N, C-alpha and C positions, 0 to 999 in steps of 0.2 A: 272891659273892667268889671262888669257884673259877673261874668264867668270866673274871672280871677278871684273876686271876693268870695264866690261860692266855693272855689277850691280851698281857700284859706280857712273858711268855716268848717269845711269837711275835714281838713287836716287837724284842726283844733279838736274836733270831736273824737278823732282817732287816738290822739295822744294827750288829752287833757288830764287823764289820771296821773300820768308821769309828772306833769307840771304841778298839779295840786298836791301830789305826794311830796315833791321836792320843796314846795313852799311850806308845807306843814312841818317837814323835817327841819328846815332852816329855822322856823320860828321856835320850835320846841328846843332845839340845841342852843340857840342864842339866848333865849329867855332862861333856860335851865342853867347855863354857865354864868349868866349875869347874876342870878340869885346866889349861885355857889361862890362867885367872886366876892360878893358883898359879905358873905358869911365867913369865908376863909381869909379874906383880905389879901388875895393873890393879885399883885399889880398887873393890870392889862390882860387878865385872863380871857375875858370875853372878846377883847380886840384880837388877841392871838388866834382864838378859835374862829373868829370871823374871817381872818386871813386864810386859815386852813380851808374853811368852807368855800371861800371864794376861789381858791386854787383848784378845789375839787370840781368846779364848773368847767375846767378845761375839757372834760370829757362829756359835757352836757349835750352838745349838739350831735356828736357821733352816736351817743346812746339814744337820743331822741329820734334821729333818722333811722337807726337800726330797727327800733320798735315799729316805726311807721312803715318802713319798707317791708319788713317781714309780715306785717298785717296785710299789705297788698299782695305779697307773694302767695298767700293762701287762696287768693281770688284774683290772680293776675289777669285773667281774661276780661274781667269787669273793669279793672283799672285801665288797661291799655285800649279798651274800646271807647274810652272817653275821647270826644272829638278834639280835646286840647292837645297841643304838641308836647313832646317830651320836655322841652324847655320850660313850658308852663307847669307841667306836672311836677317835675323835680324842683323848679324854682319855688313853687308854692310850699313844698315840704321844707326847703332850706329857709325860706323867709319865715314860715311859721315857727320853725325851730329857733331861729334867731330872736324872734319876738318872745318866745317862752324863756329863752336864756336871759334876755334883758329883764324880764319880770322877776325871775328867780334870783338873778345876780343883784338886781336892784334892791330886793328885800334884804339880802345879806349885807350889801354895802351900807344901806341906811342904818341898819341895826349895829353894824361895826362902828360907824362914825358916832352914833349915839353913845355906844359903850366907851369909845375912846375919850369923848369929852366929858362923860359923867362919872366914870369909875375913878374914885379917889386913889391917888398914889403919889408917894414922894419920889419915885423913880422917874427920871426923865429919859424917854426914848430918844436916840440920836436921829431924829427926823426933823428936818427943817420945815418941810411942807407936806403935811399928810395928804392934802388934795393932789399934789403932784405925784406922790407915791401911789395913790389910788388910781390915778390916770395911767401910770405905767402898768399896774397890775391888770386893769381892765383891758388895756390895749393888747397885752400879751394873751390874755384869756380869749378875747374876741378873735385875734389872728389865728391862734391855735385851733379854735373851734371851726372856723371857716375852712382852714386847710384840711383838718381831719375829716370834716363833714363832706367836702367835695371829693376827697379821695375815697371815702367810704361808699358814696353813691356810685363812683366809678367801679370799684371792686364788686359791689353788689350786682350792678348791671352786667358786668363782664361774667360774673358767675351765672347769671340767668341765661346768657348767651351760650356759655359752655355746657350748661346742664342739658341743653337740647341735644348735644352731640355726644358727650362722653359721660353724662349722668354722674355716677358716684365719684368719678375722678376729677370732677370740676372743682371741688373745694381744694383738693391737693394742689391743682395747677394754679389756682388763685393765690394760695399761700406761697407758692414758689415765686409767683410774679411779685408779690409784696416784698419778699426778701430780695429779689433781683433789683427792683426799683429802688429800694432803700440802699442797697449796696452801691448802685450806680450814682445815686444822689450824693452819697458820702465821698465816693471816688472823684466825681466831677468837681465838687467844691474844692478839692485839694489840688486840682490841676491848674496850670497856668491860664488856660482858657476860662476856667471857672472863676479865677481871681479877676480876670479882665472883665468878665460879664457881671460879676456881683460886687466886687470890692471897689466901688467908686462912689462918689457923691457923699463923702463923709460929712456929717454935721455934728455939732457939739450940743448935746442935750443937757440941760441942768439936772442934777441928781437931787433926789429928795433927802439923801443921807448926808450927814456931816460928822465924820468921825474925827474928833480932836482930843488928844491926850496931852496934857501939859507936863507930864513927867519928862525929865531930862533925857531918858533913854528912848522915848518914843513920842513922835509928833507926826500925825498923819491927818490929812483932810482931803475931801473930794468935793469938786464943784461941778464938773461936767463929765459926760461920758460920750465917746465917739460912736456914731451909728451910721452904717452904710445905706444910703437910699437905694443904691443899685440892687442890693439883695431883695429889698421889698418889691421893687418893680419887677425883677426877674421872677420871684415867687408868684406875684399877682398874675403875670402873663401865663405862667405854667398852669395855675389854677383855672383861669378862664378857658384855656385850651382843653384841659382835662374835662371841664364841665360840659363843653359843647361836644366833645367826643362821646361823653356819657349820654347826652341827649340824643345824638345820632344813633348810637347803639340801641337805645331804648325804642326809638322810632322805627329803625330799619332791621335790626337783627334779633331782638327778643321775640321769641315765638310763644304763643299761648296754646 
């Protein structure tokens, strides 16, 4: 546990500039638009900007990991001579990135909620439960970050392996692999087998939106949305497998 905490502290020191910069950017943008909204009387301006900033966090963990991994790439022999396993080395990076993501996204979320409840407006947004909507957004952002983060570590590690053998062609081969895996994932999801594996366990989630128009020509409302649990389980299994393949490559195949 002591070695694990030491790895986390080391990872924080490597990438703290990115976290502090992201937090400073979030604060400046949110406060600036809050003042602008009060002056221009634009309804929910800061809330909308907060939503945009929140969605920008979809790429936070991949960028965080890319900076951290590239910093190790310049001194790969020192990093890999660490007695910790590849699982711990990469796990520390992903965990530290998720903690940084939580802090930055938490700042945006709090400021967005404050703006939503304090900005005066006669316009009523069609949102039944802003907390439920926030949960949806945070869940999507977290899932996307974990997925892209795990795949990025795999591609980066695979690149380090290839670089030993084919050097300048390694990047091209990795890009081709990315395209091939993306194509195969899209193709597989459209097959009968893909539907059997992923399209099951549907549950009805309540939606935060309630669109109701009383005009005679239009009347529409939403209350629940279907969601396949099978797809989540399948994606989670794939990510776990890819993560351990990456750790094996880092331990056994990456040369310094």
